[in-house]
DOBATOR-351354 format. One line per field, with one value per atom (N, C-alpha, C): residue number from 1; residue in one letter; atom name; x, y, z. Coordinates in steps of 0.2 Angstrom, whole numbers. Layout:
BEGIN
nr <- NUM	...
rest <- A	...
atom <- CA	...
east <- X	...
north <- Y	...
up <- Z	...
END
This chain:
BEGIN
nr <- 1	1	1	2	2	2	3	3	3	4	4	4	5	5	5	6	6	6	7	7	7	8	8	8	9	9	9	10	10	10	11	11	11	12	12	12	13	13	13	14	14	14	15	15	15	16	16	16	17	17	17	18	18	18	19	19	19	20	20	20	21	21	21	22	22	22	23	23	23	24	24	24	25	25	25	26	26	26	27	27	27	28	28	28	29	29	29	30	30	30	31	31	31	32	32	32	33	33	33	34	34	34	35	35	35	36	36	36	37	37	37	38	38	38	39	39	39	40	40	40	41	41	41	42	42	42	43	43	43	44	44	44	45	45	45	46	46	46	47	47	47	48	48	48	49	49	49	50	50	50	51	51	51	52	52	52	53	53	53	54	54	54	55	55	55	56	56	56	57	57	57	58	58	58	59	59	59	60	60	60	61	61	61	62	62	62	63	63	63	64	64	64	65	65	65	66	66	66	67	67	67	68	68	68	69	69	69	70	70	70	71	71	71	72	72	72	73	73	73	74	74	74	75	75	75
rest <- M	M	M	S	S	S	K	K	K	L	L	L	A	A	A	R	R	R	I	I	I	M	M	M	L	L	L	L	L	L	I	I	I	G	G	G	V	V	V	V	V	V	L	L	L	V	V	V	I	I	I	T	T	T	T	T	T	P	P	P	A	A	A	M	M	M	S	S	S	Q	Q	Q	C	C	C	D	D	D	G	G	G	A	A	A	S	S	S	P	P	P	A	A	A	A	A	A	V	V	V	Y	Y	Y	L	L	L	G	G	G	G	G	G	A	A	A	R	R	R	G	G	G	A	A	A	G	G	G	L	L	L	V	V	V	I	I	I	L	L	L	G	G	G	G	G	G	A	A	A	G	G	G	I	I	I	G	G	G	K	K	K	I	I	I	S	S	S	V	V	V	T	T	T	A	A	A	V	V	V	E	E	E	S	S	S	M	M	M	A	A	A	R	R	R	Q	Q	Q	P	P	P	E	E	E	A	A	A	A	A	A	A	A	A	N	N	N	I	I	I	Q	Q	Q	T	T	T	T	T	T
atom <- N	CA	C	N	CA	C	N	CA	C	N	CA	C	N	CA	C	N	CA	C	N	CA	C	N	CA	C	N	CA	C	N	CA	C	N	CA	C	N	CA	C	N	CA	C	N	CA	C	N	CA	C	N	CA	C	N	CA	C	N	CA	C	N	CA	C	N	CA	C	N	CA	C	N	CA	C	N	CA	C	N	CA	C	N	CA	C	N	CA	C	N	CA	C	N	CA	C	N	CA	C	N	CA	C	N	CA	C	N	CA	C	N	CA	C	N	CA	C	N	CA	C	N	CA	C	N	CA	C	N	CA	C	N	CA	C	N	CA	C	N	CA	C	N	CA	C	N	CA	C	N	CA	C	N	CA	C	N	CA	C	N	CA	C	N	CA	C	N	CA	C	N	CA	C	N	CA	C	N	CA	C	N	CA	C	N	CA	C	N	CA	C	N	CA	C	N	CA	C	N	CA	C	N	CA	C	N	CA	C	N	CA	C	N	CA	C	N	CA	C	N	CA	C	N	CA	C	N	CA	C	N	CA	C	N	CA	C	N	CA	C	N	CA	C	N	CA	C	N	CA	C	N	CA	C	N	CA	C	N	CA	C
east <- 1225	1226	1226	1223	1223	1229	1230	1236	1238	1232	1233	1235	1232	1234	1242	1244	1251	1256	1254	1258	1258	1252	1252	1256	1256	1260	1267	1269	1276	1278	1274	1276	1277	1272	1272	1278	1280	1286	1293	1293	1299	1299	1293	1294	1295	1293	1295	1302	1305	1312	1316	1315	1319	1319	1313	1312	1317	1319	1324	1331	1332	1339	1339	1334	1334	1334	1331	1331	1337	1342	1348	1354	1353	1358	1359	1365	1367	1368	1365	1367	1363	1357	1354	1351	1351	1348	1341	1338	1331	1327	1329	1325	1324	1329	1329	1324	1324	1320	1312	1311	1304	1302	1307	1305	1303	1306	1304	1297	1296	1289	1284	1285	1281	1279	1284	1283	1278	1280	1275	1268	1267	1261	1257	1261	1258	1256	1259	1257	1251	1250	1244	1238	1239	1234	1232	1236	1235	1231	1233	1230	1222	1222	1215	1210	1213	1209	1207	1211	1210	1204	1204	1199	1193	1193	1187	1184	1188	1185	1182	1185	1182	1175	1175	1168	1163	1165	1160	1157	1162	1160	1155	1156	1152	1145	1145	1138	1134	1138	1134	1132	1136	1133	1127	1127	1122	1115	1116	1110	1108	1112	1109	1106	1109	1107	1106	1100	1099	1099	1097	1097	1104	1110	1116	1120	1116	1120	1123	1120	1123	1130	1130	1137	1142	1140	1145	1147	1143	1145	1150	1149	1153	1160	1160	1167	1170
north <- 679	684	691	695	702	706	711	715	718	721	724	719	713	707	706	705	704	709	715	721	721	720	719	713	708	702	704	707	709	714	718	723	720	715	711	707	704	700	704	710	714	716	718	721	715	709	704	702	702	700	706	712	717	719	718	720	716	710	707	710	712	715	721	725	732	731	726	725	723	720	717	723	729	734	737	736	739	746	750	757	760	758	760	767	771	778	778	783	783	783	785	785	778	774	767	763	765	762	764	770	772	769	768	765	758	754	748	747	752	753	754	759	760	754	750	744	739	739	734	737	743	746	745	746	745	738	733	726	725	728	727	730	736	739	734	732	727	721	718	713	714	720	723	724	726	727	720	715	709	705	706	703	707	713	717	715	714	711	704	700	693	694	699	700	703	707	710	705	701	696	691	689	684	687	693	696	697	699	699	693	687	681	678	680	678	682	688	692	689	687	684	677	673	667	665	667	666	659	654	647	645	648	646	649	654	658	653	648	644	641	639	636	642	648	653	655	656	658	652	646	641	641	642	643	649
up <- 2	7	4	7	4	4	0	0	7	10	17	22	22	26	26	19	18	21	20	23	30	33	41	43	40	42	42	36	35	41	42	48	54	56	62	63	57	57	59	55	56	63	66	73	78	77	81	81	75	74	77	76	79	86	89	96	101	100	105	104	98	97	100	100	103	111	114	121	124	120	123	122	120	120	127	130	136	135	139	139	133	131	125	127	122	122	124	127	129	123	117	111	109	110	108	112	119	124	122	121	119	112	108	101	102	107	108	112	116	119	114	109	104	100	98	94	98	104	108	109	109	110	103	97	91	90	92	92	96	102	106	102	99	95	90	86	80	83	89	91	94	96	98	93	87	81	78	79	76	80	87	91	90	89	87	81	76	70	70	74	76	79	84	88	83	79	74	69	67	62	65	71	75	76	78	80	73	68	61	59	60	58	62	69	73	71	69	66	60	56	49	50	54	55	63	66	73	75	71	73	74	71	72	77	81	86	92	93	99	96	90	87	87	85	84	91	96	102	105	104	106	103	97	93	96
END
């Protein structure tokens, strides 16, 4: 696993662990609410980047080996 992947995994774990704690605060300040929303948006962006990377890799694989395109699309 690359260093960048480890860092991203650590950030994701920290965000997943801390978000429920922030959501259970009664009378939380607006800044805390916005921070929770920003964390959620960040997770969505990371997920979108991952799906994009998968798509790019699949298209590159099909370009390099057209005979394997059916198997790649099925997967």
